[in-house]
C-alpha positions in Angstrom: 19.2 -14.2 2.8 22.3 -13.9 4.9 22.4 -10.3 6.1 21.2 -9.6 9.6 21.9 -7.0 12.3 20.5 -6.4 15.8 19.0 -3.1 14.8 17.9 -1.2 11.7 20.6 0.7 9.8 19.9 4.3 9.2 20.8 4.9 5.6 20.1 8.5 4.6 18.3 11.5 4.1 16.7 14.1 6.2 14.1 16.6 5.1 12.6 15.0 1.9 10.0 17.8 1.9 9.5 21.0 3.8 7.9 21.1 7.2 8.8 17.5 8.0 11.8 15.4 8.7 12.3 12.0 7.0 14.8 9.3 7.2 15.3 6.3 4.9 15.8 3.1 6.9 16.9 -0.5 6.2 15.3 -2.7 8.8 16.5 -6.3 9.3 13.8 -8.9 10.2 13.7 -12.6 11.0 10.4 -14.2 10.2 8.6 -17.5 9.6 5.4 -18.3 7.8 3.5 -21.3 6.6 3.5 -20.8 2.8 1.8 -22.7 0.1 3.8 -24.9 -2.1 2.5 -24.6 -5.7 3.1 -27.3 -8.2 3.5 -25.0 -11.2 6.5 -23.8 -13.3 7.5 -20.2 -13.1 6.2 -18.4 -16.2 9.1 -17.3 -18.3 7.6 -15.3 -21.1 4.5 -13.3 -22.0 2.7 -16.4 -23.4 3.2 -18.3 -20.2 2.2 -15.3 -18.1 -1.0 -14.9 -20.1 -1.7 -18.6 -19.7 -1.3 -18.3 -15.9 -3.6 -15.2 -15.8 -6.3 -17.0 -17.9 -6.2 -20.0 -15.6 -6.2 -17.9 -12.4 -9.2 -15.8 -13.6 -11.3 -18.5 -15.0 -14.9 -18.2 -13.9 -16.1 -21.1 -11.6 -12.5 -22.3 -11.0 -10.3 -22.2 -8.0 -6.9 -22.3 -9.6 -5.1 -21.7 -6.3 -6.6 -25.0 -4.9 -5.9 -26.8 -8.2 -2.2 -26.1 -8.2 -1.6 -26.3 -4.4 0.6 -29.3 -3.5 1.2 -28.8 0.2 2.4 -26.2 2.8 6.0 -25.4 3.7 7.3 -23.4 6.6 9.5 -20.6 5.4 12.0 -19.1 7.9 14.7 -16.6 6.9 16.3 -13.2 7.4 15.2 -10.3 5.3 15.5 -6.5 5.1 12.6 -4.0 4.8 13.2 -0.6 3.2 11.2 2.1 4.9 10.9 5.8 5.3 10.2 7.4 8.8 8.8 10.9 8.8 8.0 13.2 11.7 6.9 16.8 12.0 9.6 19.5 12.3 8.8 19.7 16.0 9.9 16.1 16.5 8.3 12.7 16.8 4.7 12.6 17.8 3.1 10.1 20.1 1.0 8.4 17.4 2.6 6.5 14.5 1.0 5.5 11.3 2.4 2.4 9.6 1.6 2.6 5.9 1.5 -0.5 3.7 1.1 -0.1 -0.1 -0.7 -2.4 -2.5 0.1 -4.2 -5.8 1.7 -2.1 -8.5 3.4 0.4 -6.2 6.2 0.8 -3.6 6.2 3.0 -0.6 6.3 6.1 -2.7 2.6 5.6 -3.2 2.2 7.4 0.2 4.5 10.3 -0.6 4.1 11.2 -4.3 6.3 14.0 -5.4 3.9 14.9 -8.2 2.8 18.5 -8.3 5.1 19.6 -5.5 3.9 16.8 -3.2 0.2 17.9 -3.5 -0.8 14.3 -3.7 1.3 13.1 -0.7 -0.6 11.3 2.0 2.5 11.6 4.2 2.7 15.4 3.8 -0.9 15.7 4.9 -0.6 13.3 7.8 2.6 14.8 9.1 2.5 18.5 8.2 -1.3 19.1 8.7 -2.2 16.6 11.4 1.1 16.1 13.2 1.4 12.3 12.9 4.6 10.4 12.5 4.6 7.9 9.6 6.5 4.8 8.7 6.0 3.8 5.1 7.7 0.6 3.8 8.2 -1.4 0.7 6.4 -4.7 1.2 8.6 -7.7 1.4 9.6 -8.8 -2.1 9.0 -5.4 -3.7 11.1 -2.3 -4.3 14.2 -1.9 -2.1 13.1 -4.6 0.4 14.4 -8.1 0.0 13.2 -10.0 -3.0 12.7 -13.8 -3.1 11.3 -16.7 -5.1 8.2 -15.2 -6.7 6.1 -18.4 -6.7 6.6 -20.2 -3.4 8.2 -17.5 -1.1 6.8 -14.0 -1.8 3.2 -14.8 -0.8 0.6 -13.2 1.4 1.5 -15.2 4.5 5.2 -14.3 4.5 4.4 -10.6 3.8 1.9 -10.5 6.7 4.6 -12.0 9.0 6.9 -9.2 7.9 4.3 -6.5 8.7 3.8 -8.1 12.1 7.5 -8.2 12.9 8.0 -4.6 11.7 5.2 -3.5 14.1 6.8 -5.4 17.0 10.1 -3.8 16.4 8.4 -0.4 16.4 6.6 -1.1 19.6 9.7 -2.5 21.3 11.8 0.5 20.3 14.2 -1.8 18.4 14.6 0.2 15.2 17.6 2.6 15.0 16.4 6.0 13.9 13.0 5.7 15.5 13.3 6.8 19.0 10.8 6.8 21.9 7.7 4.9 22.8 4.6 5.6 20.8 1.3 6.0 22.6 -0.6 4.5 19.7 0.2 2.7 16.5 -2.2 3.0 13.6 -2.1 0.7 10.5 -3.1 2.2 7.2 -3.2 0.0 4.1 -4.1 0.2 0.5 -5.5 -2.7 -1.5 -3.2 -5.7 -0.9 -1.7 -3.6 1.9 -5.2 -3.4 3.4 -5.5 -7.2 3.1 -2.3 -7.6 5.1 -3.4 -5.0 7.6 -6.7 -6.9 8.1 -4.8 -10.1 8.6 -2.4 -8.6 11.1 -5.3 -7.3 13.3 -7.1 -10.7 13.0 -4.1 -12.7 14.1 -2.6 -10.3 16.6 -5.1 -7.6 17.5 -3.0 -6.1 20.2 -0.4 -4.9 17.7 -2.6 -2.1 16.4 -4.7 0.7 17.9 -6.6 1.7 14.8 -7.2 0.4 11.3 -7.6 2.4 8.0 -8.4 0.0 5.1 -8.3 1.9 1.8 -9.2 0.4 -1.5 -10.7 -2.6 0.3 -13.8 -4.8 0.7 -14.4 -8.4 1.8 -15.8 -9.3 -1.7 -13.2 -11.2 -3.7 -15.6 -11.8 -6.6 -14.0 -9.1 -8.7 -10.3 -9.9 -8.4 -10.4 -11.5 -11.9 -11.2 -8.0 -13.2 -7.9 -6.8 -11.8 -6.0 -9.9 -13.0 -7.3 -9.4 -16.6 -7.3 -5.6 -16.5 -3.6 -5.5 -15.6 -2.6 -7.0 -19.0 0.3 -8.5 -17.1 3.5 -9.4 -18.9 6.8 -11.0 -17.9 8.9 -8.5 -16.0 11.6 -9.1 -18.6 9.4 -7.1 -21.0 9.6 -4.0 -18.8 12.8 -2.1 -19.5 12.8 -0.4 -16.1 12.1 -3.5 -14.0 13.8 -6.2 -16.1 17.2 -5.8 -14.3 15.7 -5.6 -10.9 13.5 -8.7 -10.8 13.5 -12.4 -11.9 11.0 -14.4 -13.9 7.8 -14.9 -11.9 7.4 -11.2 -11.2 4.7 -9.8 -13.5 4.4 -6.2 -14.6 1.5 -4.2 -15.9 1.5 -4.4 -19.7 1.0 -0.7 -20.6 -0.4 2.6 -19.2 -3.9 1.6 -20.2 -3.7 -1.4 -17.9 -2.7 0.8 -15.0 -5.6 3.1 -15.9 -8.1 0.2 -16.0 -7.1 -1.1 -12.5 -6.5 2.2 -10.6 -8.2 5.2 -12.2 -11.8 6.3 -12.6 -12.9 8.0 -15.8 -12.3 11.7 -15.7 -11.0 11.7 -12.2 -7.2 12.1 -12.7 -4.5 14.2 -14.3 -3.1 12.3 -17.3 0.4 13.2 -16.2 0.0 11.2 -12.9 -1.1 8.2 -15.0 2.2 8.5 -16.9 4.1 8.7 -13.6 2.3 5.7 -12.2 3.0 3.6 -15.3 6.7 4.7 -15.4 7.4 4.0 -11.7 5.1 1.0 -11.2 6.2 -2.1 -9.4 5.5 -5.8 -10.2 3.4 -8.5 -8.5 4.5 -12.1 -7.9 2.8 -15.2 -9.0 2.7 -16.2 -5.4 0.9 -13.0 -4.4 -1.8 -13.4 -7.0 -2.4 -17.0 -5.9 -2.7 -16.1 -2.2 -4.3 -12.7 -2.0 -7.8 -14.1 -2.2 -7.5 -16.3 0.9 -5.7 -13.9 3.2 -8.8 -12.2 4.7 -10.5 -15.3 6.0 -12.4 -15.3 9.3 -13.9 -12.7 11.6 -11.6 -10.1 13.2 -11.4 -9.8 17.0 -9.8 -6.3 16.8 -11.3 -4.0 19.4 -10.3 -0.5 18.1 -11.7 1.9 15.6 -11.9 0.7 12.0 -12.4 2.7 8.8 -12.9 1.2 5.4 -12.6 3.9 2.7 -12.8 2.9 -1.0 -13.5 4.6 -4.3 -17.1 4.4 -5.5 -15.8 2.9 -8.8 -13.2 0.6 -7.4 -12.5 -2.3 -9.8 -10.8 -5.1 -7.9 -13.0 -4.9 -4.7 -16.3 -3.7 -6.2 -16.2 -4.5 -9.9 -16.4 -0.8 -10.7 -19.5 0.0 -8.7 -19.5 -0.3 -4.9 -23.2 0.6 -4.7 -24.3 -2.4 -6.8 -25.1 -5.0 -4.2 -28.0 -6.7 -6.1 -30.5 -5.3 -3.6 -32.2 -2.3 -5.1 -34.2 -1.7 -2.0 -31.2 -1.3 0.3 -28.9 1.7 0.7 -26.1 -0.6 1.8 -22.9 -0.8 -0.3 -20.3 -3.5 -0.9 -17.9 -2.1 1.7 -20.7 -1.8 4.3 -20.5 -5.6 4.5 -17.1 -5.4 6.0 -18.6 -4.4 9.3 -19.8 -7.9 10.1 -16.2 -9.1 10.1 -15.4 -6.7 12.9 -17.9 -7.6 15.6 -15.7 -6.2 18.4 -14.6 -2.9 16.8 -15.2 0.1 19.1 -16.4 2.0 16.0 -16.8 1.0 12.4 -17.3 3.3 9.5 -17.4 2.7 5.7 -17.1 5.6 3.3 -17.2 5.6 -0.5 -15.2 8.4 -2.1 -17.5 9.8 -4.8 -16.6 8.8 -8.3 -13.1 7.6 -7.3 -11.3 4.5 -8.5 -9.0 2.1 -6.8 -5.9 4.3 -6.7 -7.2 6.8 -4.2 -4.0 8.6 -3.6 -3.6 9.4 -7.4 -6.9 10.9 -8.2 -8.4 14.4 -7.9 -10.4 13.3 -4.9 -7.2 12.5 -2.8 -7.8 15.4 -0.5 -11.3 14.1 0.3 -9.8 10.8 1.1 -7.1 12.2 3.4 -9.4 14.6 5.2 -11.9 11.9 5.9 -9.2 9.6 7.3 -7.8 12.4 9.5 -11.3 13.3 10.8 -12.1 9.7 11.6 -8.9 9.4 13.6 -9.3 12.7 15.5 -12.9 11.9 16.5 -12.1 8.3 17.7 -9.3 8.9 20.2 -6.4 8.9 17.8 -5.6 12.6 17.4 -1.9 13.4 17.3 
């Protein structure tokens, strides 16, 4: 990448929805990360993509370790596409940084479906007076793209989230004025993985963590890999012109349903929207997501894990099935042991919900629980 500027460039638009003011931003970042160097060829067609997924998901195998050659330091300049929203009354003292997961871009947090009824941003900003900064993860959407095997990986994306947070805290983003009293990180799925890693590596960057669609159990990631029926991005008419080989797209709407929706818990029209507007995943992301949440987290603020009861990638479709019939503990309860210093830890299962919490009928339950948790733990806007 060659473009760089000292401050973010304010691109457009105010007032994306009523009762809040939003601005689209392009934020330049300079980052470095120790990436894995994988000795595999970039899959070019659907047969090669399927071969890759079958190798990656094979029971009893660690394909990531098998194809790992060495590690390489990646240093470059990139741009992050983001949307900054505030209440009509102006910026509030608490900012939420929102990081989406695989299959989406930043619109996951501000869905226009049903007159923004499903919008997390609308709830956080209009009802609870937070400011929000949603962003396309590095490599996805309107943010900079890169080599999908050896560049766009978990480590580099985590570095991007850290730098984005530093720029916010240091008041170095044009269009975001003032000093925030607190910065909260909210993630979904792979975005929660990155949020966990940010707090583990640099705990002072955040004042509160909301990990949605998350657990510390990676056993079920093959369910997601196989359920996505991934194909070469060239097979997707919408995405083919935007991404190169090595980016993989969900094969059909049924694949999106399998990975993100719980039976009977969604409007069929929102599944259609999710399939039509879905974003791809890179080979490098799939190879590195499983190892990104290593180690205990020294973060000393409030932590909420909130996951659908029938989440597929992090619970295998049943977050209550721990193998211990005598215990009331759930799979997400086990995350608490990774946060020994958290001031407060809560784990909440959204009844009957799947992995795509923002897209299901229970989205209001999810949003209200998050807001209540923040308000009762010193992070009320």
